[in-house]
TIDREN-699921 format. One record per residue (C-alpha): residue number from 1; residue in one letter; x, y, z. Coordinates in pm, 1 decimal, always signed. Example, Ala and Ser with C-alpha at 12.3 -4.5 7.8 and 13.67 -1.06 7.14 Angstrom:
REM residues 2
REC    n  res        xx        yy        zz
REC    1    A   +1230.0    -450.0    +780.0
REC    2    S   +1367.0    -106.0    +714.0
REM end
This chain:
REM residues 409
REC    n  res        xx        yy        zz
REC    1    M   -2095.8   -2310.8    -994.0
REC    2    T   -1998.8   -2144.0   -1317.9
REC    3    A   -1700.0   -2303.7   -1496.7
REC    4    I   -1373.1   -2145.5   -1448.6
REC    5    K   -1071.3   -2135.7   -1672.4
REC    6    T    -766.6   -2254.4   -1503.8
REC    7    S    -396.3   -2308.8   -1584.3
REC    8    D     -87.1   -2431.6   -1411.5
REC    9    A    +126.6   -2202.1   -1633.5
REC   10    P    +227.6   -1866.2   -1500.3
REC   11    A      +5.8   -1578.6   -1601.9
REC   12    P    +168.2   -1384.7   -1867.9
REC   13    S    +251.2   -1012.6   -1807.9
REC   14    A     +18.6    -763.0   -1964.0
REC   15    P    +195.3    -507.8   -2201.0
REC   16    A    +221.6    -162.4   -2037.8
REC   17    S     -64.3     -31.1   -2256.5
REC   18    D    -287.4    -315.2   -2136.2
REC   19    E    -188.6    -254.8   -1785.8
REC   20    A    -294.8    +119.8   -1808.5
REC   21    S    -613.9     +25.3   -1980.7
REC   22    S    -700.7    -228.6   -1709.8
REC   23    A    -642.9     +42.7   -1435.5
REC   24    A    -857.7    +282.1   -1626.3
REC   25    E   -1134.6     +28.3   -1673.4
REC   26    A   -1130.7     -62.8   -1289.3
REC   27    T   -1126.1    +321.9   -1217.0
REC   28    R   -1452.9    +364.1   -1441.9
REC   29    T   -1615.0     +54.6   -1282.2
REC   30    V   -1549.9    +184.1    -929.5
REC   31    Q   -1702.3    +512.5   -1018.6
REC   32    A   -2011.3    +334.7   -1176.1
REC   33    G   -2060.9     +96.7    -906.1
REC   34    E   -2263.2    +120.0    -589.9
REC   35    L   -1966.9     +34.8    -347.1
REC   36    S   -1609.2     -68.5    -388.3
REC   37    F   -1334.5    -212.8    -198.3
REC   38    C    -945.4    -292.2    -244.1
REC   39    K    -684.2    -480.3     -66.0
REC   40    F    -364.2    -666.6    -126.2
REC   41    L    -414.6   -1029.7    -128.4
REC   42    S    -223.9   -1186.3    +176.8
REC   43    S     -56.0   -1519.5    +203.3
REC   44    N    -352.9   -1640.6    +393.8
REC   45    D    -598.4   -1526.3    +110.7
REC   46    T    -391.9   -1726.3    -154.4
REC   47    G    -325.5   -2034.2     +51.1
REC   48    E     +64.1   -1984.2     +90.2
REC   49    T     +35.3   -1994.2    +473.7
REC   50    G    -121.5   -2349.2    +472.8
REC   51    A    -432.8   -2216.9    +662.0
REC   52    H    -754.1   -2390.1    +618.0
REC   53    Q    -977.1   -2068.0    +595.5
REC   54    A   -1064.2   -2062.0    +219.8
REC   55    G   -1140.6   -1753.4     +46.7
REC   56    I   -1069.8   -1376.3     +54.1
REC   57    Y   -1090.3   -1193.2    +417.1
REC   58    I   -1273.7    -872.7    +421.7
REC   59    P   -1220.4    -642.8    +732.0
REC   60    K   -1522.7    -552.0    +941.8
REC   61    S   -1478.1    -197.4    +842.3
REC   62    A   -1561.3    -295.2    +485.6
REC   63    S   -1850.4    -544.4    +558.9
REC   64    S   -2114.5    -323.6    +396.1
REC   65    I   -1987.7    -439.8     +51.0
REC   66    L   -2108.8    -787.6    +136.6
REC   67    F   -2403.9    -732.5    +353.3
REC   68    H   -2639.8    -435.6    +417.7
REC   69    E   -2649.2    -539.3    +779.2
REC   70    P   -2347.6    -635.0    +977.6
REC   71    G   -2320.5    -994.8   +1123.9
REC   72    V   -2425.1   -1080.9   +1470.0
REC   73    K   -2168.8   -1236.2   +1702.9
REC   74    G   -2276.8   -1585.3   +1790.1
REC   75    E   -2440.3   -1645.8   +1454.0
REC   76    N   -2310.0   -1725.2   +1113.1
REC   77    K   -2459.8   -1538.1    +808.6
REC   78    K   -2443.0   -1620.3    +424.5
REC   79    G   -2513.0   -1464.6     +97.2
REC   80    R   -2462.1   -1529.2    -268.2
REC   81    A   -2361.1   -1303.9    -546.2
REC   82    R   -2209.2   -1324.9    -893.1
REC   83    I   -1863.0   -1214.8    -937.6
REC   84    H   -1719.7   -1128.7   -1285.1
REC   85    W   -1334.9   -1176.1   -1307.8
REC   86    P   -1075.7   -1022.8   -1553.6
REC   87    D   -1043.8   -1345.0   -1762.5
REC   88    G   -1405.5   -1349.4   -1846.6
REC   89    T   -1503.3   -1602.4   -1596.9
REC   90    C   -1788.7   -1560.3   -1341.3
REC   91    T   -1827.3   -1733.7   -1009.6
REC   92    E   -2145.1   -1785.8    -805.9
REC   93    S   -1962.1   -1718.9    -474.0
REC   94    S   -2063.7   -1693.6    -111.0
REC   95    F   -2019.9   -1410.4    +122.2
REC   96    T   -1990.5   -1556.6    +476.0
REC   97    Y   -1977.2   -1397.8    +830.1
REC   98    Y   -1842.9   -1634.1   +1064.6
REC   99    G   -1960.8   -1543.3   +1408.0
REC  100    K   -1977.6   -1870.1   +1592.9
REC  101    G   -1713.8   -1975.2   +1852.9
REC  102    T   -1402.7   -1761.5   +1855.3
REC  103    R   -1437.9   -1660.0   +1497.0
REC  104    D   -1553.7   -1295.9   +1399.9
REC  105    E   -1462.9   -1230.0   +1047.6
REC  106    Y   -1604.6   -1197.7    +685.6
REC  107    R   -1475.4   -1385.0    +377.0
REC  108    I   -1565.2   -1439.7     +19.7
REC  109    T   -1563.6   -1809.7     -56.7
REC  110    C   -1668.9   -2065.7    -326.4
REC  111    F   -1457.9   -1985.4    -620.8
REC  112    G   -1435.4   -2340.5    -770.9
REC  113    R   -1145.3   -2601.6    -773.3
REC  114    G    -813.0   -2456.8    -906.0
REC  115    F    -947.4   -2094.3    -913.6
REC  116    E    -671.7   -1895.9   -1108.8
REC  117    Y    -655.8   -1578.2    -879.6
REC  118    L    -609.5   -1736.8    -552.1
REC  119    R    -285.0   -1922.4    -650.9
REC  120    P     +27.5   -1827.4    -438.1
REC  121    R    +170.9   -1628.9    -729.0
REC  122    Y     -91.4   -1369.2    -669.0
REC  123    T     +17.5   -1298.6    -298.0
REC  124    G     +60.4    -920.8    -297.7
REC  125    A    -167.6    -851.7    -591.9
REC  126    L    -423.0    -575.7    -549.6
REC  127    F    -774.6    -709.8    -542.5
REC  128    V   -1048.5    -460.6    -636.8
REC  129    L   -1417.0    -555.9    -574.0
REC  130    C   -1702.7    -347.8    -707.6
REC  131    R   -2073.1    -413.3    -621.5
REC  132    M   -2264.4    -307.5    -936.0
REC  133    D   -2599.7    -418.8    -772.2
REC  134    A   -2732.0    -673.3    -510.3
REC  135    E   -2647.0    -974.9    -708.5
REC  136    D   -2356.5    -878.1    -947.8
REC  137    Y   -2008.3    -785.1    -872.1
REC  138    K   -1702.9    -704.3   -1081.7
REC  139    A   -1351.0    -801.2    -952.9
REC  140    F    -994.9    -682.6   -1084.8
REC  141    I    -668.3    -839.0   -1000.2
REC  142    F    -362.3    -633.0   -1057.4
REC  143    N     -30.1    -813.6   -1016.0
REC  144    T    +230.0    -576.8   -1152.6
REC  145    E    +356.7    -248.2   -1001.7
REC  146    D    +224.3     -60.0   -1325.9
REC  147    E    -113.4    -191.5   -1280.9
REC  148    I    -119.8    -146.3    -900.7
REC  149    N     +21.5    +196.4    -901.6
REC  150    G    -181.5    +304.8   -1200.4
REC  151    F    -504.6    +209.9   -1002.6
REC  152    L    -405.4    +348.5    -663.6
REC  153    D    -263.3    +694.9    -823.5
REC  154    N    -625.5    +730.2    -986.6
REC  155    F    -768.7    +752.7    -605.8
REC  156    G    -467.0    +906.8    -442.6
REC  157    L    -389.7    +584.1    -244.9
REC  158    S     -80.0    +435.9    -112.9
REC  159    P     -49.4     +84.5     -19.3
REC  160    A     -99.6    +175.9    +342.7
REC  161    D    -446.0    +335.4    +250.1
REC  162    T    -583.9      +9.8    +115.1
REC  163    N    -791.7    -256.2    +294.6
REC  164    V   -1070.6     -14.0    +280.2
REC  165    L   -1389.7     +96.3    +102.0
REC  166    I   -1278.8    +316.3    -188.9
REC  167    G   -1380.3    +669.8    -147.4
REC  168    A   -1488.7    +652.3    +216.5
REC  169    Q   -1374.0    +926.9    +420.4
REC  170    P   -1088.4    +803.8    +625.4
REC  171    A   -1158.2    +732.2    +983.3
REC  172    G   -1025.2    +968.4   +1247.8
REC  173    N   -1135.4   +1099.4   +1593.6
REC  174    F   -1293.3   +1436.9   +1644.5
REC  175    R    -972.2   +1604.8   +1738.5
REC  176    E    -796.3   +1484.7   +1431.5
REC  177    I   -1083.2   +1609.5   +1210.9
REC  178    E   -1079.1   +1949.8   +1393.5
REC  179    E    -697.1   +1997.6   +1361.0
REC  180    I    -722.2   +1904.4    +983.3
REC  181    Q    -989.5   +2152.4    +935.6
REC  182    R    -811.7   +2402.4   +1114.7
REC  183    F    -498.7   +2362.9    +896.9
REC  184    I    -717.6   +2375.0    +580.9
REC  185    T    -839.8   +2728.0    +687.8
REC  186    T    -480.5   +2855.9    +683.1
REC  187    L    -386.4   +2730.1    +327.9
REC  188    K    -255.1   +2989.0    +102.9
REC  189    V    -197.4   +2757.4    -181.6
REC  190    N    -421.5   +2510.0    -382.2
REC  191    F    -239.3   +2211.0    -259.6
REC  192    P     +57.7   +2206.2     -34.7
REC  193    D    +370.8   +2007.4    -166.4
REC  194    S    +442.9   +1661.5     -62.4
REC  195    R    +699.9   +1759.4    +208.9
REC  196    T    +444.8   +2006.0    +374.2
REC  197    M    +183.2   +1739.9    +356.7
REC  198    S    +379.0   +1489.1    +525.2
REC  199    A    +513.7   +1736.0    +799.0
REC  200    T    +162.6   +1865.9    +870.8
REC  201    A     +37.9   +1515.1    +909.4
REC  202    R    +311.3   +1430.6   +1162.1
REC  203    D    +231.8   +1751.8   +1357.7
REC  204    I    -151.7   +1691.6   +1362.4
REC  205    E     -94.7   +1320.3   +1473.2
REC  206    E    +139.5   +1410.4   +1761.1
REC  207    R     -85.6   +1714.0   +1881.4
REC  208    V    -377.7   +1488.0   +1895.2
REC  209    W    -225.8   +1166.4   +2045.6
REC  210    D     +84.2   +1322.9   +2222.4
REC  211    H    +307.4   +1008.1   +2166.1
REC  212    A    +609.0   +1171.0   +2015.0
REC  213    D    +843.4    +918.1   +2194.3
REC  214    D    +675.1    +659.4   +1972.1
REC  215    A    +928.0    +764.1   +1692.9
REC  216    I   +1205.0    +605.1   +1901.9
REC  217    L   +1005.1    +334.2   +2114.9
REC  218    R    +771.0    +223.6   +1847.3
REC  219    P    +886.7    +358.3   +1494.3
REC  220    D    +674.3     +94.7   +1303.3
REC  221    K    +352.1    +209.8   +1465.8
REC  222    K    +459.3    +580.5   +1424.1
REC  223    L    +521.5    +540.4   +1052.7
REC  224    V    +180.9    +375.2    +997.8
REC  225    E      +4.8    +643.2   +1199.0
REC  226    W    +178.9    +932.7   +1015.6
REC  227    I     +70.7    +770.2    +681.0
REC  228    R    -273.6    +724.8    +797.6
REC  229    V    -330.6   +1093.5    +911.9
REC  230    E    -161.3   +1215.3    +596.7
REC  231    Y    -413.3   +1031.2    +379.3
REC  232    A    -686.0   +1164.9    +578.9
REC  233    L    -550.5   +1526.0    +532.5
REC  234    F    -514.1   +1473.2    +172.6
REC  235    K    -879.8   +1369.5    +136.2
REC  236    A   -1010.1   +1645.8    +338.0
REC  237    I    -811.7   +1908.9    +127.7
REC  238    E    -925.8   +1741.9    -190.9
REC  239    I   -1282.7   +1768.6     -69.6
REC  240    F   -1237.9   +2140.8     +19.7
REC  241    R   -1085.2   +2237.4    -289.5
REC  242    Y   -1280.0   +2029.9    -557.7
REC  243    Q   -1613.6   +1956.6    -425.5
REC  244    P   -1756.0   +2296.4    -493.5
REC  245    M   -1626.9   +2295.4    -834.5
REC  246    I   -1797.0   +1946.4    -910.2
REC  247    E   -2124.7   +2080.1    -770.3
REC  248    E   -2113.3   +2378.3    -998.0
REC  249    G   -2072.8   +2159.9   -1299.9
REC  250    F   -1865.7   +2226.5   -1621.1
REC  251    R   -1903.6   +2433.2   -1928.2
REC  252    D   -1795.8   +2159.5   -2161.7
REC  253    I   -1614.0   +1831.5   -2189.1
REC  254    D   -1271.8   +2019.6   -2236.2
REC  255    E   -1321.5   +2196.2   -1898.1
REC  256    F   -1421.7   +1879.3   -1734.7
REC  257    L   -1121.1   +1698.0   -1863.9
REC  258    A    -877.7   +1974.7   -1771.1
REC  259    K   -1006.6   +1974.1   -1414.1
REC  260    A    -997.6   +1595.1   -1373.8
REC  261    L    -632.9   +1613.9   -1506.6
REC  262    K    -556.2   +1855.0   -1236.3
REC  263    I    -703.3   +1630.9    -966.0
REC  264    L    -538.6   +1315.8   -1099.5
REC  265    N    -187.7   +1492.6   -1096.8
REC  266    S    -229.1   +1595.7    -742.2
REC  267    R    -322.7   +1256.7    -648.5
REC  268    K     -21.1   +1120.5    -816.9
REC  269    S    +221.8   +1343.4    -664.3
REC  270    R    +115.1   +1291.5    -305.7
REC  271    A    +213.0    +927.6    -243.1
REC  272    G    +549.7    +914.9    -421.5
REC  273    K    +759.3   +1094.5    -166.6
REC  274    S    +553.1   +1040.9    +161.5
REC  275    L    +738.8    +741.5    +264.9
REC  276    E   +1082.4    +888.7    +210.8
REC  277    H    +975.0   +1203.5    +414.9
REC  278    H    +850.1    +994.7    +708.4
REC  279    L   +1148.0    +774.0    +711.3
REC  280    T   +1373.5   +1082.9    +710.6
REC  281    E   +1197.6   +1213.7   +1013.7
REC  282    L   +1215.1    +889.6   +1198.1
REC  283    F   +1601.9    +859.5   +1134.4
REC  284    T   +1652.3   +1206.6   +1232.1
REC  285    R   +1470.8   +1166.1   +1570.9
REC  286    N   +1660.8    +854.6   +1627.6
REC  287    R   +1980.7   +1065.5   +1579.6
REC  288    L   +2117.4    +841.3   +1293.2
REC  289    L   +2380.7    +969.0   +1058.5
REC  290    F   +2266.2    +952.2    +702.6
REC  291    E   +2209.0   +1147.8    +386.2
REC  292    T   +1925.2   +1123.3    +130.6
REC  293    Q   +1934.7   +1091.7    -260.8
REC  294    V   +2306.8   +1032.5    -264.0
REC  295    R   +2491.2   +1020.7    -593.1
REC  296    T   +2711.0    +701.8    -599.2
REC  297    E   +2853.0    +637.1    -947.5
REC  298    G   +2753.3    +820.7   -1256.9
REC  299    R   +2374.7    +880.7   -1253.2
REC  300    K   +2297.8    +612.5    -993.0
REC  301    T   +2157.8    +734.5    -667.3
REC  302    V   +2040.0    +568.8    -335.0
REC  303    D   +1744.2    +703.6    -120.3
REC  304    F   +1938.3    +676.7    +187.5
REC  305    L   +2298.1    +627.8    +260.0
REC  306    F   +2447.7    +580.3    +621.3
REC  307    P   +2656.3    +748.0    +738.9
REC  308    S   +2726.6    +987.0    +438.2
REC  309    A   +2816.2   +1059.8     +92.0
REC  310    A   +3152.8   +1150.7    +188.8
REC  311    A   +3215.3    +823.6    +362.5
REC  312    Y   +3090.5    +634.1     +58.5
REC  313    H   +3336.4    +829.4    -161.4
REC  314    D   +3632.2    +794.6     +74.6
REC  315    E   +3812.3    +480.7     -58.5
REC  316    D   +3967.8    +436.2    +284.8
REC  317    Y   +3640.5    +395.2    +450.7
REC  318    S   +3545.0     +31.6    +472.2
REC  319    S   +3248.2     -58.9    +266.6
REC  320    A   +3147.9    -294.8    +567.4
REC  321    H   +3041.5      +8.3    +751.8
REC  322    L   +2824.6    +162.0    +467.7
REC  323    V   +2449.7     +86.4    +450.3
REC  324    S   +2205.8    +197.7    +184.0
REC  325    L   +1823.0    +182.4    +219.3
REC  326    A   +1572.4    +211.9     -85.2
REC  327    A   +1225.8    +338.6      -8.3
REC  328    K    +950.7    +206.6    -241.3
REC  329    T    +588.1    +209.7    -168.6
REC  330    T    +559.0    -101.8    -373.8
REC  331    C    +808.0    -354.2    -479.6
REC  332    K    +669.8    -654.5    -664.7
REC  333    D    +860.4    -565.3    -983.5
REC  334    R   +1104.7    -276.9    -944.2
REC  335    W   +1286.6    -403.3    -637.1
REC  336    R   +1550.0    -516.7    -888.9
REC  337    Q   +1642.3    -166.6    -951.6
REC  338    I   +1822.0    -135.7    -620.4
REC  339    L   +2070.3    -412.9    -697.6
REC  340    N   +2316.7    -188.9    -893.8
REC  341    E   +2257.2    +142.1    -732.4
REC  342    A   +2584.8    +147.6    -544.0
REC  343    D   +2887.6     -35.2    -689.7
REC  344    R   +3075.1     -48.0    -347.9
REC  345    L   +2768.3    -227.8    -184.2
REC  346    R   +2685.3    -466.5    -478.4
REC  347    D   +2827.3    -779.4    -287.9
REC  348    G   +2662.6    -684.2     +25.9
REC  349    K   +2312.7    -683.7    +169.4
REC  350    K   +2074.9    -436.7      -1.0
REC  351    Y   +1782.0    -308.1    +239.2
REC  352    L   +1449.9    -210.6     +94.0
REC  353    C   +1180.4     -24.8    +289.3
REC  354    T    +838.4     -80.9    +154.3
REC  355    L    +458.9     -52.5    +235.3
REC  356    Q    +399.0    -350.1      +1.4
REC  357    R    +137.0    -577.2    +190.2
REC  358    G    +258.2    -925.9     +88.8
REC  359    I    +480.1   -1072.6    -185.4
REC  360    S    +465.0   -1434.7    -316.1
REC  361    S    +725.2   -1684.9    -190.7
REC  362    E    +872.7   -1713.0    -532.1
REC  363    Q    +955.4   -1346.3    -541.1
REC  364    L   +1092.3   -1352.4    -198.6
REC  365    G   +1301.1   -1630.2    -259.0
REC  366    E   +1447.8   -1438.2    -553.8
REC  367    M   +1502.1   -1140.9    -333.8
REC  368    T   +1690.6   -1368.3     -72.8
REC  369    R   +1919.7   -1499.1    -335.2
REC  370    E   +1998.5   -1132.9    -455.9
REC  371    G   +2080.9   -1038.1     -98.1
REC  372    V   +1783.5    -814.3     -46.4
REC  373    V   +1645.0    -771.0    +297.6
REC  374    L   +1300.2    -609.6    +325.1
REC  375    V   +1198.8    -367.4    +583.2
REC  376    V    +832.4    -351.2    +645.2
REC  377    P    +621.1    -191.3    +912.2
REC  378    K    +544.2    -457.4   +1174.7
REC  379    P    +164.6    -480.5   +1124.9
REC  380    Y    +222.9    -584.1    +764.1
REC  381    I    +450.2    -863.3    +818.3
REC  382    K    +176.7   -1106.5    +898.4
REC  383    E     +48.2   -1065.2    +543.5
REC  384    Y    +369.9   -1233.6    +399.2
REC  385    P    +427.6   -1606.1    +364.9
REC  386    A    +503.1   -1768.7    +699.7
REC  387    A    +825.3   -1925.7    +578.9
REC  388    F    +974.2   -1572.7    +516.1
REC  389    R    +848.0   -1359.6    +796.6
REC  390    A   +1138.9   -1425.2   +1030.3
REC  391    D   +1381.0   -1273.2    +759.9
REC  392    I   +1187.9    -954.9    +701.8
REC  393    W   +1304.1    -672.7    +927.1
REC  394    T   +1077.5    -426.5   +1101.6
REC  395    V   +1162.6     -55.2   +1092.5
REC  396    K   +1270.8     -59.5   +1438.6
REC  397    K   +1514.3    -359.7   +1376.1
REC  398    F   +1668.4    -161.9   +1093.2
REC  399    I   +1710.5    +149.9   +1297.1
REC  400    D   +1874.4     -66.5   +1590.3
REC  401    F   +2103.6    -216.8   +1311.0
REC  402    I   +2217.8    +127.6   +1201.0
REC  403    R   +2284.3    +220.3   +1571.9
REC  404    S   +2486.8     -84.1   +1617.4
REC  405    K   +2709.7     +45.5   +1334.1
REC  406    N   +2769.4    +355.5   +1539.3
REC  407    H   +2601.7    +569.9   +1284.3
REC  408    V   +2461.1    +809.1   +1540.2
REC  409    K   +2516.1   +1158.5   +1644.8
REM end
């Protein structure tokens, strides 16, 4: 086992320029490697749950980054490789498929005692693994929002689109693919705006699966499915628009850089408003009274205000009946921005809907002390530390809460 640097002191935050360069380096490595994978480290991965399974869990859909052939149920399978980490250390780690008994999972293990990047403070960090060849891998750990979003933007991903092989065509059944291709043939613009993308994804998902009532009965599931289909739609349009251009080649480096910047900008613009668009649709279908992007005081705004801006600015309307909700795809650092978005609600609960998949106990404790209530799609809650899961709201719980305030049409 290669020696590993360890420290009990908190890892220092990287300057913004370093964060940008780290994301750029990871992007170049992904492009140069044979295969790459990314996921948010869960509380189970970092040991915050107290579980005995050591190491990083890899879903079956991404098992090819560890083994060329999948494991066989009833048998365990092992492999070894060198993993090079951001702090310059290298581990001789094990790739393991646990197939005996009730277990049926893949994990990366053997990092050495006190391994820095599997400490609890890295819960919710983005882990990127790149296979350079059969024996050597490079890993990146992004633990700030600037780093995380910088990397995700480069590939047009949102937090909901992670836990996958990077660059792989999103999974979808035949009818979904057919509907996506049918929409692409009708395009009159290079790339639809974010509102059109979100609306089209919802339309395709519901025409294929015919579960419109899930928006009311199972809004958490509906939100995740809408986001999944939107990413599949985005990738299909991107391939349709840009693959021929790439195959034709470029006259010079300036043309290449101009086209690359165009692609990158379209990727960055997609994910930013997606969550807000889908939440708006969910709240509308549940007949909730609300307004979006409401100006509170000065230049302050809130993403969602229940029941209305008029109620907020009516001094006779009790602040106890007002509710605000912020929507942020990630919230490891910038959640503090919501604390002062509305003066009338400063002393009450602040609700924050996010697609963040896991946050450390330390950060969750700070959120609790500041009166922040996380609203997270139900499937993601299991990735948070067990001690805090009961305090995290599902989307359905939030909708029912607003309904209990009589903020319904």
